[in-house]
C-alpha positions as CSV (number, residue, x, y, z in Angstrom):
1,X,0.0,0.0,0.0
2,X,1.0,3.6,-0.5
3,X,2.5,5.4,2.5
4,X,-0.4,7.7,3.1
5,X,-2.8,4.8,3.0
6,X,-0.8,3.0,5.7
7,X,-0.8,6.2,7.8
8,X,-4.6,6.8,7.4
9,X,-5.4,3.2,8.3
10,X,-3.2,3.5,11.4
11,X,-5.0,6.7,12.4
12,X,-8.3,4.9,11.9
13,X,-7.2,1.9,13.9
14,X,-5.9,4.2,16.7
15,X,-9.3,6.0,16.9
16,X,-11.1,2.7,16.8
17,X,-9.1,1.1,19.6
18,X,-9.5,4.1,22.0
19,X,-12.1,2.3,24.2
20,X,-9.4,-0.3,25.1
21,X,-6.4,2.0,25.0
22,X,-4.5,2.6,28.3
23,X,-4.9,6.4,28.0
24,X,-7.0,8.9,29.7
25,X,-7.9,12.5,28.7
26,X,-8.0,14.3,25.4
27,X,-4.3,15.0,25.0
28,X,-3.5,11.3,25.7
29,X,-6.1,10.2,23.2
30,X,-4.6,12.5,20.6
31,X,-1.2,11.1,21.4
32,X,-2.5,7.5,21.0
33,X,-4.1,8.1,17.6
34,X,-1.1,10.0,16.3
35,X,1.3,7.3,17.5
36,X,-0.8,4.5,15.9
37,X,-0.9,6.4,12.6
38,X,2.9,7.0,12.6
39,X,3.8,3.5,13.8
40,X,1.7,2.2,10.9
41,X,4.6,3.3,8.7
42,X,7.3,1.8,10.9
43,X,7.7,-1.6,9.2
44,X,8.8,0.1,6.0
45,X,11.9,1.4,7.7
46,X,13.5,-1.9,6.5
47,X,14.3,-0.3,3.1
48,X,17.3,2.0,3.1
49,X,17.1,4.9,0.8
50,X,13.3,5.1,0.8
51,X,11.4,8.3,1.4
52,X,10.6,7.3,4.9
53,X,14.1,6.2,5.8
54,X,15.4,9.6,4.6
55,X,13.0,11.5,6.8
56,X,15.7,12.7,9.2
57,X,18.7,12.2,6.9
58,X,21.4,9.9,8.1
59,X,19.7,9.7,11.5
60,X,17.0,7.5,10.0
61,X,18.7,6.2,6.9
62,X,21.6,4.5,8.6
63,X,19.5,2.7,11.2
64,X,17.1,1.8,8.3
65,X,19.9,-0.1,6.6
66,X,20.6,-2.0,9.9
67,X,16.9,-2.8,10.2
68,X,16.8,-4.1,6.7
69,X,19.8,-6.4,7.3
70,X,18.4,-7.8,10.5
71,X,14.9,-8.2,8.9
72,X,16.5,-10.0,6.0
73,X,15.3,-7.5,3.4
74,X,12.2,-5.5,2.6
75,X,8.9,-6.9,3.6
76,X,10.3,-9.8,5.6
77,X,11.1,-9.6,9.3
78,X,9.3,-6.3,10.1
79,X,6.3,-7.5,8.2
80,X,6.0,-10.8,10.0
81,X,2.6,-10.7,11.8
82,X,4.1,-12.3,14.9
83,X,7.8,-11.2,15.0
84,X,7.1,-7.7,13.8
85,X,4.8,-6.5,16.6
86,X,6.5,-8.6,19.3
87,X,10.1,-7.6,18.6
88,X,9.3,-4.0,17.9
89,X,6.9,-3.9,20.8
90,X,9.6,-5.2,23.2
91,X,12.0,-2.5,22.0
92,X,9.3,0.1,22.5
93,X,8.7,-1.3,26.0
94,X,12.3,-0.7,26.8
95,X,12.2,2.8,25.3
96,X,9.1,3.7,27.3
97,X,11.0,3.2,30.5
98,X,13.0,6.5,30.1
99,X,11.9,10.0,29.1
100,X,14.3,10.7,26.3
101,X,13.9,7.4,24.6
102,X,10.1,7.8,24.9
103,X,10.4,11.2,23.4
104,X,12.5,9.8,20.5
105,X,10.0,7.0,19.9
106,X,6.9,9.3,19.8
107,X,8.8,11.9,17.7
108,X,9.6,9.1,15.2
109,X,5.9,8.1,15.0
110,X,4.8,11.8,14.5
111,X,7.5,12.3,12.0
112,X,6.5,9.3,10.0
113,X,2.9,10.3,10.0
114,X,3.7,13.9,8.9
115,X,5.9,12.6,6.1
116,X,3.3,10.1,4.9
117,X,0.4,12.6,5.0
118,X,2.3,15.6,3.5
119,X,-0.2,15.8,0.7
120,X,-2.9,17.1,3.0
121,X,-0.6,19.4,5.1
122,X,-0.1,23.0,3.9
123,X,3.5,23.9,3.0
124,X,6.5,21.6,2.7
125,X,8.1,21.9,6.2
126,X,7.2,18.3,7.1
127,X,9.1,17.1,4.0
128,X,12.4,18.8,5.0
129,X,14.7,17.2,7.5
130,X,14.8,20.2,9.8
131,X,11.1,21.0,9.4
132,X,10.2,17.4,10.2
133,X,12.5,17.3,13.2
134,X,11.1,20.5,14.7
135,X,7.5,19.5,14.2
136,X,7.8,15.9,15.3
137,X,10.0,16.6,18.4
138,X,8.0,19.6,19.4
139,X,4.7,17.6,19.1
140,X,6.2,14.7,21.0
141,X,7.4,16.9,23.8
142,X,4.0,18.6,24.1
143,X,2.1,15.3,24.2
144,X,4.4,13.6,26.7
145,X,4.4,16.7,29.0
146,X,0.6,16.4,29.2
147,X,0.2,12.7,29.6
148,X,0.8,10.8,32.9
149,X,3.1,8.1,31.5
150,X,4.4,6.9,28.2
151,X,3.8,3.2,29.2
152,X,1.1,3.1,26.4
153,X,3.6,3.5,23.6
154,X,4.3,-0.2,23.0
155,X,0.6,-0.9,22.7
156,X,0.2,1.9,20.2
157,X,3.1,0.6,18.3
158,X,1.5,-2.9,18.2
159,X,-1.7,-1.4,16.8
160,X,0.2,0.5,14.1
161,X,2.5,-2.3,13.1
162,X,-0.3,-4.9,12.8
163,X,-2.4,-2.4,10.8
164,X,0.5,-2.0,8.4
165,X,0.9,-5.7,8.0
166,X,-2.8,-6.2,7.5
167,X,-2.7,-3.6,4.7
168,X,0.2,-5.2,2.9
169,X,-1.5,-8.6,3.2
170,X,-4.0,-7.2,0.7
171,X,-1.4,-6.5,-1.9
172,X,0.1,-8.8,-4.6
173,X,3.5,-8.8,-2.8
174,X,1.8,-10.0,0.4
175,X,3.5,-10.7,3.7
176,X,5.8,-13.4,4.9
177,X,4.2,-16.6,6.4
178,X,4.7,-15.9,10.1
179,X,7.8,-17.6,11.5
180,X,7.9,-20.2,8.8
181,X,9.6,-17.9,6.3
182,X,12.7,-18.1,8.5
183,X,13.1,-21.7,7.4
184,X,11.8,-21.3,3.9
185,X,11.0,-18.0,2.3
186,X,7.3,-18.0,1.5
187,X,4.5,-15.4,1.4
188,X,0.8,-15.0,2.0
189,X,-0.8,-13.0,-0.9
190,X,-4.4,-14.1,-1.4
191,X,-5.8,-10.9,-2.8
192,X,-3.2,-9.4,-5.1
193,X,-4.3,-5.8,-4.9
194,X,-1.8,-3.6,-6.7
195,X,-0.1,-0.9,-4.7
196,X,-1.6,2.5,-5.8
197,X,-4.4,0.8,-7.7
198,X,-7.7,2.7,-8.3
199,X,-9.5,0.7,-5.6
200,X,-6.9,1.9,-3.0
201,X,-7.2,5.5,-4.0
202,X,-11.0,5.7,-4.6
203,X,-12.2,3.1,-2.0
204,X,-9.8,2.5,0.8
205,X,-8.5,6.0,1.3
206,X,-12.0,7.6,1.5
207,X,-13.1,4.7,3.8
208,X,-10.2,5.3,6.2
209,X,-11.0,9.0,6.3
210,X,-14.6,8.3,7.1
211,X,-13.5,5.8,9.7
212,X,-11.2,8.3,11.4
213,X,-13.9,10.9,11.7
214,X,-16.5,8.4,12.8
215,X,-14.4,6.8,15.5
216,X,-13.1,10.1,16.8
217,X,-16.7,11.2,17.1
218,X,-17.8,8.1,18.9
219,X,-14.8,7.5,21.1
220,X,-13.7,11.0,22.3
221,X,-15.1,14.1,23.9
222,X,-15.7,15.4,20.4
223,X,-18.9,13.4,20.2
224,X,-20.4,15.0,23.3
225,X,-19.3,18.4,22.2
226,X,-20.9,18.0,18.7
227,X,-24.0,16.1,19.7
228,X,-26.1,19.3,20.2
229,X,-25.1,20.6,16.8
230,X,-25.7,17.3,15.1
231,X,-29.2,17.1,16.8
232,X,-30.0,20.6,15.6
233,X,-28.9,19.8,12.0
234,X,-31.0,16.6,12.0
235,X,-34.0,18.5,13.3
236,X,-33.8,20.8,10.3
237,X,-34.5,17.9,8.0
């Protein structure tokens, strides 16, 4: 799937899982949704030289090469529906134990989301290394300063990574057969949807946008705030 489709699906999954998310309050809910959207791009950091890996210049491109080596190439280890969320989730659990590593992790998620969704963001700051750094680290700092604890980060990462893998499962390249690919490289690709196909652009992307709005309305304080307006509009009909 295209990068922005992954990010939108991650945002939708983040909003949909809010009732079970270990977060409280509006700011924490925003942090959860944002992190899930950004982490839905994380598995593609296994490809050095990609747009996402170049997000912060060598700071992301060099580790991306290492990730690709450990994962045995693009769309293998990081796209394993078992190993991907478990290994990355454990690393996130360790990172969530300290403030600066939590800040880095959340900034990475926000940066990935900004880079993927640049087409709906005015200007080009999020596409430049310095602009993305400032926006992502500033946003991460604000969100962490107004949330009780970053212990929820591994769970948001799990939601995002699994959403990414589910999306790639629909494409013709598919995903690796969980764990078994370590012995014999094999993939699951039952649907063969072409990346960037018309159905992705005209069906999936609008569906994810609607899902984001619907779940934010249902699962956050936005619903209660907008209910009187919605009731008034419905009464006009």
